[in-house]
N, C-alpha and C positions, 0 to 999 in steps of 0.2 A: 445398270452399267457397273462394271467392276474396274477399279483403278489399279494401276501397277503398284506393287509393293516397292519398298525402297530400292532393292537391287535385283529383284526378280519379278518377272511378269507371268501371271497365270493366264494363258490365252485360251479362250473358248472358241471352238470350231464354229464357223458360220455356215458350214455345209450341213443342212439338216437331212439330206437324203443319205441312204446307205451307200457306202463306197465299196468298190472292188478292192481286192487285196493290193497293197503296195507291192509292186513286183518289178524287178529288173528283167524278168522274163515275162512276155505277154502271150496269152492265149487268145486267139481271135477265131470267130466263126467263119463259115464260107463267104459271108457277105463283107468280111473285113472289119467287123466290130468286135470289141473286147468281150470275152465270154465271162459269164457271172460265176467265177470261181474265187475261192478264198485261198490265199497262200498262208498255210498254217506254220510251216517251218522252212527255214532257209539256212543252209550250212555251206560255208566256203572253207576249203582246206587248200593251202598253197605250200608247196615245197620249193624253196628258192635255193639254187646252187649258183653262187657268184652272181650272175646277172640273168639267169634263165629260171623262169617259174613254171612249174606244173601245177595247174589250178583245177580243182574238182569242185563243182557246184551242184548241190542237191536241192530240189524244190519239192515240197509236199503240198499238192493242191487238193482242196476239199470242195465238193459240190454241195452247196447249202440249199439248192432249189428242189423242186418236185419232179423235174424232168432230167433225162440224161443229156449231157452236153458233150460235144466234141469239137475239134477245130484244129488249128495250127499253132504250134509253139514257136515264138520268135524270141531269140536271145541275142542282145547286142554284145559284140566282142570288142575288147580294147584293141588299139592299133598293134600290129605285129603279132597278134595271137593266131595260133594254128590249132584247129580242133583235131584232137587225136581220137576221141571216142565220145559217142553219145548213146545213152541208154535210157529206156523208160520201163519201169517195172510194172507189167500188166500180166499177172498170172505167169511170171517167169519169162515172158516174151520180150525180146530186145528190139527196139526200133532203130532205123537209120534215118539220117537227115541229109541236108545239103547246105553248103555255105554260099551265101549271097555276097555279091560285091557291094562296096560302099554305095555305088550309084543305085543298084537294085534295092538295097535296104532303104535308102533315102526315099525312093519313089513309093515304096510300100508304106512307110511311116507317114509320108505327106498325105497319102490317100486316107489313112486312118484318122489323121488330124482333121481332114475335111469332113469326115463322117461323124466323128465323136466330139469335135470342137474342143480337144484337149491339148493345148500347146505344150504340156509337160512331156509329151511323147517326142517332141522335136529333137531334144538333145540325144535321143537314142539314134537318130539318123546320122550322127557323127561316126558311128561305128559300123563295121561290117556286121552282118547278122547271120546267125545259124537258124535254119528253119526245119521243123520236123512235124509230121502229122501226129496229133494226140488221139489215142484210142478213146472211145466213148467212156465217160465217167458217170456211173449211175448216181442218183441222188443219195446224199448221206454217206458217200464213200470217198476214199482218199487214194490218190495216185502219186507216186514218187518219180520225178524226172531227174536224171543225173547227167551232167555234162562235164567233160574234161577237156581242157585246152592247154597248150603250151604257149608261152610268150617270152620273147626276148625283151627285157626291161630297158627303158630309156636310161642312158647314163650320160651325165655331164661332169667331166673331170672324174672325181672319185665318188660322186653322189649318184645313187641309183634311185629311180622312182618306180614304185608299184602303184598302179591305179586300177580300181575295180568299179565298174559302172553300176552303182546301186540306184538305178534310175527307173522312170516310168510310173509316176504316181497317177493312178487312174481314179476317176469318179464316174457316176452315172450320167453326167451331163451329156445331153444330146443322144443318149442311148435309149431312154425311156425309163419307166418306173422299175425299181428293183423287184426281184421276185419275192413272193411271200416267204416267210420263214419255213424251213424244211419240216416235213412231217416227221414225228418220232419214228425211228427205225431201229430194230435190234442191233444192226451192224454199224450204226452211226458212230464215227470216231470224233474225238475232241470234245471240248466242253460245249454244252448247249448255250444259246444266247437268246435274248429277247429280240423281237422285231425292231429294227432300226439301230440296234447296238452295233458299233463298229467292231469287227473281229480283230483279235490281236495276232501278231505274227512273232515267232521266236527266231531270232537271228543269232548265229554263232559263226565267228570267223576265226580261223586258226592258221598261223603262218610259222614256218621254220625257215630261218635264213642261215646259210652256211657259206663260209668263205675261207680259203686257205690263207689269204692275206690279212684277214681280220675284219671284224664288223664293228663299226662305231656309229654314234649319233643316230640311233634308231628313233624315229620321230613321226608322229601322225598329227597334222594340223586339223584334220577333219573329225576325228573321233578320239575319245578317251580310251586308250588301250592299256592292257597289262603287258609289261615287257619283262621277260626273264632272260638273263644273259649268264649262262653257266660258265662260259669262258670267253676269251677274246675273239673266237672264230665262229661263234654260234649265238643266235638269238631266237627266242620264241615270242611271238606276239599274238595276243588274243583279244577279242572283243565280243561281248555277249550282251544282248539287250532285247527288249520287247518293242515292236513297232519301230525298228531302226531303219527300215527302207523308206527314207524320206525324200528320195530324189537326189541326194548328194553323192558324189563319187567318194569312195573310200580311198584315201591317199596315204601312202607310207613312204618315207624317205629313209635311206640308210647310206652310210659311207663305207667304202672298201679301203681300209687303211690299217697299217700296223704301227702308227706313230704312238708315242707314249701319251700324248694329249691330242686328240683329234679335233679339228675345227671344220665346220661345214657352213657354207654361205648360201642363203636363200634370199632372193630379191624380188621386188615388184616396182616397176616404173612405167605406168600406163601412158604418160605423156612426156615427150622428150624435153619440153620446155619447163617442167616442174620438178622439184626434188623428188627423188625416189625413196623407197622404203627397203630396209634390209633386216634380216635376223641372222644371228650367228649362233650355232650350236657348238658348244665346247664340251668334250666328253673325255674323261680319263679312262684308262684301261680297267677292265674288270678284274683281270688276274694281276696280282702284284706280289712280289717277294716281300718278306717281312722287312728286309732292309730298305725297301722303297717306301714303306709306310712311315710317315713322320710320327714321332712320339708327341703326345699332347699333354698339356697340363689343364686339368678341369677341376673347378670348384663347384660343388652343389650347395646351393643356398636354399634352405627349406623354412617356410613359415610354420612355426609351431604355436601360434597364438590360439586363444581359446576357441575361436570360430572354426578351427580346423579339427575339432574333436570329433571322434566317431569314425565313420567309414572313410571320410576324406583323408584323415591322418593315416589310416591303415593302408590305403591305396598309395599315398605319397611315399610311405616307408617301403612298400614293395617296389615302387619305381626306383628308389635309391638302391635297394638291394640288387635289382636287375642291372643297373648301370655299373655298380661296383664290381659285380661278377664278370663284367665284360671289358675291364680295363686291359690294355695291352701290356706286354712285359716291360716296355720302356716308358709307359705313362706314369705321371704323378697326379695325385688328387688331393682335394681338401673337402671338408664338410663344415658347413656353417649352419647351425640351427638358431633361429631367432624368434623371440616374442617381444616382451618389453626389454629384455636384455639379449646379448649375443653370446652364444655358446659354440665354440669351435672345437672340432675333434683334435686338431693339432694347430699350433701357431704357424706352422710352415707346411709346405706341400709334403705329402708322404708317398713312399713307393708302394707298388702293389703288394709287397710283402706285409704291409700293415692292414691288408683287407679284412682279416678276421676281427681285428680290434675295431675297425670301422663299422663292421656289421653289428657288433655288439653295441657300439655307440648308437646306431640307428634303432636297435631294439628298445633302448631305454628312453627314447624320446617320448614326451607327453605334450599334449596341447593345453596351453594355459597362458594367460597374460595378454599383453597388447601387441602392437605391430610396429617394430622399429626398423623400417626398411633402410633408412639412411646408414645406420651403423653397420647393419649386416652386409650391405654391398661394399662399404668402405673396407671392412675386414677381408672380404674376398679379393678386392683389388690389391690390398697390401700383400696378400699371399702370392699373387701373380705378378708382383712388381719384378721386372727383369725377365719374365718368361718370353720365349720366342714364339710360342704357340698356345696362348692362354684362352680358356673358355670358361664362362660362368653360366650355369644353368640355374635359373632363379624361379622359384615357385611360391606364389602367394595367393591367398584368398581374400585379402582385405585391403582397406585403405590405411595409409600411415597414421598411427594414432598416438605413438609415443616418440620421444626424441624430436628430431626435426621433421615436421609434417608438411612444410610448404613444398609443393610439387616442383616449382622452379629451382628452389635451393637444393633439393635432393639431386636433381638432374645436373646442376652445376657442380656439386661436390663430387659426384661419381665421374663426370666427364674429366674433371681436373685430375682425379686420381688414376684414371685409366691410361694404360700404356699398351695400346694395340690389343686389348683384350676384347673378344667377342662376348656379348652378353645376350643370351636367349632368355626371354621372360615368358612365363606361363601364368596366366591369370585363371584362378579356379572360381567358377560361379560368376555372378554378375556384380557383386559388391567390391569391385576393383576399380582403380583409377586407370582407365585405358590410355588416357593421354600421357600419364606418367610412364606406364610400361612401354607404350609404343615409342615414346621419346627416348627412354633409356636404351632400348634395343636398337633403334635406328642410329642413334649417335655412336653406338658401339659396333656398327657394321653388321647387325644381325636382325632379328625380328621378334615380335611378340605374338604369342598365340593364346587362345582362350579355350578353356575346358568347361563346357556347359554342365549344369548340375546332374544331368542324366548320363553324362559320359564318364568313362573309367579313366582315372588319372594315370594308373599304372600303364595301361595300354597306350595312351597318347604319348606320355613321356618316354616310354620304352621304344615306341616306334620312331620317335624323333632321334633318340640316342643311337639307334642302329644306323641312321643316315649320316651321323657325324663322327662315327667311331674312328674312321680312317681318313684323316686329311691328306690330300695329295699336294696341293699348292694353297698357300694362305696369303692374305694381304695382296690380293690381285689388283692389277691395274691393266688397262687396255689402251693401246695407241693404234689408231687407224689412219695411215697417211695416204694421201693421193686423191681422195674423193670428197673431202670436206664434209665429214660426218658430223651430225649434231643430234640433239634431243635423244640421247641414249637412255634406254630404260632396261635395267636399273642404271642409275648414275654411278653408284658405288657398287662394285662387284662383291658378292659373297665369296667365301672360301670354296674351293673345289674339293669334293670328297669322292672316295672310291664308290663307284656304282651310281653316282649322281650325274646330272646333266645340267649345264648352265646355259640359259638362253638370254641373249642380249639383243634387243630390238632397237632400231634407230632409223634415221633418215640420212640421205646423202645428196649433195648438190651436183657433184661432177662425176660422170661415168668414167670408166677406164680402169687401169691397173691400180691395185692398192696393196700396201704392205701392212699386215696386222702383227703387232707385237704384244704378246701376253706375258706380263712379268708377275712374279710371285716369289714367295719364300719356300724353299725346299731344304729341310734340315738346317735351318738358320742361314742359308746362303741364298742370294738372289739368283733366280733362274729365269731365262727368257726363252719363249717359244715363238718362232717366226713363221708366218704363213703368207702366201701371195694369192690374191683373188682378183677377178675381173668383175667390176660392177657394170651392168649393161646400160646402154643408152635407153633401151625400151624393153620392157618385159610385162606382158599383160595377163599371164595365166595365173600367177600366184597372188591373187588379191587378198588371200588370207594373211599375208605378211603385213599389209597395210592395216588391216583391222586389228591384228594382234598388237601391233605397235600402238595404235590408238587406244586400245583397252588399257595397256600398261601405262601409257602416258597419262590418261585420265586418272588412273590409280595414283600416280605420282602427285598430280595436282590436288586431288582430294586429300591426300595425306598432308600436303603442305597447308591446306585450309584447316585441317584439324590441329596441326601443330602451331601455325602462325596466326590463325584467324582469317576470316574471309576478307578478300579485297576484290576490287572490280576487275583487275587484270587476270587473276586466277579464275574467277567465275566466268569471265568472257571466253577464255580459252577452253574451259570445260564444256560450256554450252556449244561452242563452235564445233568441237570435235564430236560431241554427242549428236548434234544435228547431222553432221557429215556422215557419220558411221552408224547411226541408229543405236547409240548406246543409252542405257538407262542410268541416270545419275540422280543425286538429290536435287538437281536443278532442272532436270528434264525427265518427264514421265509420260508414257504413252498409254492411253486409255483404250480398253477393249470394249467393243460393243457386242452385246448379245441381243439378237433381234427382238426377243420377247420383252426386253426391258425398255425399249424405246417408248412404250406407252405409259410407263411409270413416271408420273410427273414429280413424285417425291424426290427423285434422284436427278432431275434435269439439271440442277445447279452444279452437279459433279461431272457432267458430261462434256466431252470435247469432241466435236464432229470432225472427222478427218476429210474435210472437203478440200478441193483444189485451192480455194481462196483462203484456207485457214492460215492464220499467222502463227508460225511455230514459236514465236516469242511468248505466246500465251500459254504454251504447255509448261506448267510449273508443277513441282512436286507438292504434295500435301505438307502442311506445316510440320507434322511429326518427322517426316523424312528429312527436311531441311535442318531442323533443329538438332537431329541426331549427331550432326557433325560437330556441334559445339558442346555436346554432353560429355562428361568425363567418366561417369559410372552408370550402372544400370544395364538392363537387357538391350536397350536401344543402342547404347554406346558400344557394347560388345559386338552386336551384329554389324554396326557400321565399321568398326575396326577390322573385323574378319572379312567383310565384303571388300573393303579397300585393299587389303592384302591379297585377296584372290584376284583382283584386277591387276595389281602390280606383278603378280607371278603367273598370269594367265599363260597357258601353253597351247590350248586348242581354241578354235574359233567356231562358234555355233552359227551356222547360216540360218536366216529366217525364211522358212518355207512359205508357200503361197497361202496357207490357211491363216496367216497372221495379218494384222493390220499394218505392221511396220516391217519392212525388209531392207536389208543392205545388199546391194548388188554392185559389185566392182567398185566399192567405196562410195556409192551414191545411195542416199536415203530415199526410199520409195514408200509412199503412203497410199493406203487403199481408201477410196471414197465410199460413201454410203451406197453408191451404185455399183460397187465392186470393181471399179476401175482403179488401176495403179498409176500414180502420177509422181514424177520426180519432184522432190520437195522444193527445188529451185525454180520450177516452172511457174511462170506468171501468165495466166490465160489472157490477161488484158494487154500485156506488153510483148510476150514472146510468140513468135510464129513457129509452127511445126510442120514438118513434111508428113502428110497424111497418107497412110497405106492401109488398104482394106485387109482385115484379118483373113487368113487362109486363101488369099488370092494368089495369082501367079506372081504378082509383084512382091507379095509378102515372102513367098518361098525363094524368089530370086534374090531378094535383099539378104535373107539369112544364109543362103548359099555363098554369096559374095563376101558377107561380113559375119562369119560364124561367132565372132565375139559378142554380137548383139543377141545371141541365143539366150543368155542368162536373163535378159530383160523380157524377151518374148515369151518365155515359158511361164511367166507370172500369170498370164491369162489372155483373154480375148480383147481386152481394152487396156493398153499400156502406153503411157507417154514418158519418154526418157531422153536424156541428153546422150547423143552419140557423137563424140568428138566435139565440134563446135555447133552442132545442129541438134534441135529437138525433133524426135520422131514420135508420131502419134499413130498407134495401131488401133483400129476400131472397126465399127460397122461401115464407115464411109472412108473414101480415100482412093488413091490410085490402085488400079487392079492389074495393070500390065506395064512393066518397065523393063527396058533392056539393060544390059550390064553397063553400056556407055552412059545411059541416062542416070543410073545409080551412082556411078563414079563421079559424074559431074556435080551431083548433089552433096556427096560426102567426102570428096577429096580435093 
């Protein structure tokens, strides 16, 4: 059995049979069963004008078997989509198809579920379906299917939602044994694979968004995308990955607005009698006049102690050269080099006209002596005293060894000398005091980052500097009136820079209208931006908002543990959130079972069986994971600090698919037992009663038709027990087989 690492879990698949291609289009044979094809490539291109999208989807199917296959291609369409063209490349011949209604599509998919026993297909029934006959595909050959459809995208206020159904994860369950591996053929396309090896699929998604009014706050909660915004009216979004068709919808939000600082609200409140969740996206314009860009004062503080000698020193000097060459015409700068002593380029801030002299100063730097962090940072703070927009970029590879070396005293001295200066700290290697650097940065309204020995200093620092070159609003504060907001993450807002996006997550107690006031400094003057939003009484679709807030909140709490020390209150809240949302922390760790390891008695003492009767309080992290929070230096401390920062700044939420032993569904933690049943972590088999419904029965489908929000639980598998409202539902081999809508409403409403 393998345990979870500190902040990441390596999950092993429990499905030992070969799987059909992950496909959001399905090919079925005349009997209604999935056909044994592999989806090798999947390409989506969307051209969005204002609120209308033209989407082109291309599939490349490969036949790995020994016999020719043919069947019918089914493709689920998002709501409001209209198919404009369907084609399949077979020797240049183009095929036509038909569009099924939502009711017809549901009937087809329910029949497939009954035959293949694969609940993952159920979510496809929520969409209308395009159907076309597939020409025979010989063994070892590939066919490309291309579909184009138009869709009017959903718009709420100024926020537009693009949703693409990457759905229908299929396996061989209930279909029979997979075919043998294909015989070698001269025309076989794609890489060969061994028998039993799961084939990989390449997915590429490309979107262009155009709007005459302006595009702001482009954001995907489901996938990590690349966003390019050449101007305020256009955005390009791309996503490329292997095996990305994991059953989740691809979701993209953007706002149509021409305001100088755009704000978008996303909420989730599944229960009207409990506090809801929200996230705010705050986005400055991409195009700005030079006069709109605030001048900045920046001091670079470089460690030149003996341990920096060699390649580290050369990379650090290149990073300084890169940053100096990108100063704005109204910027001012300072340079502080330190070892045992402090050597400043000038005693005061210099204008960009002094750049050539500064570059010569950098060229002469040599690595030698000790590490006097205290005096170096105090010299930087003195230069920035009175600055309206001051920043320190601090780079060190060692522990304080000369002058004042006490961590607490250094932090106190710097904090007392600081006058609204942002301090960004970079630790090089593992021999750094992470608690000191984290504390210095956090107390100065910024962050600390760490550069591993194998990483390039110039690239990391240069990339960071590009993000902070153009401040738009500094010293931000946020007021949200009318909804009783609380537990905001982050608590203190970072500055807003050109081309960046600020995400604030939190909770709210009262629904209704709210006024948001964003205050900050612009050119030394206080500026206020006002927005009005409506926080709903109930919203059940955007559950990612709750999970993202929980991730960021746990990051806040773990950071407090590192800075203040462990206490019962902090630990209790971390564990409670980790259990509720299925998060991995130093206090909660979920173990993965590999079937072949159950017989190994040597590791029995490390195992934790995910049975329904399991006490989740017994799930504890290994000692090294828990101890890492209290370490100040070393590889473990660096990894802990970086992982906590990643949680605090999380932007996307990864859903746990059914191959894992832990899943978070609509904010509820689901566990898989050794019998492959999924059970709500709060379900107590001895105390709690559940409504039993037989899987794939008429009652089962009637329940899901009436309550489609239960689909996320049902698609986990054939045996699932979950809380639905105030009632537990148990789907399995036994239970009710026929229920009317009246009977169902009586149970759940």
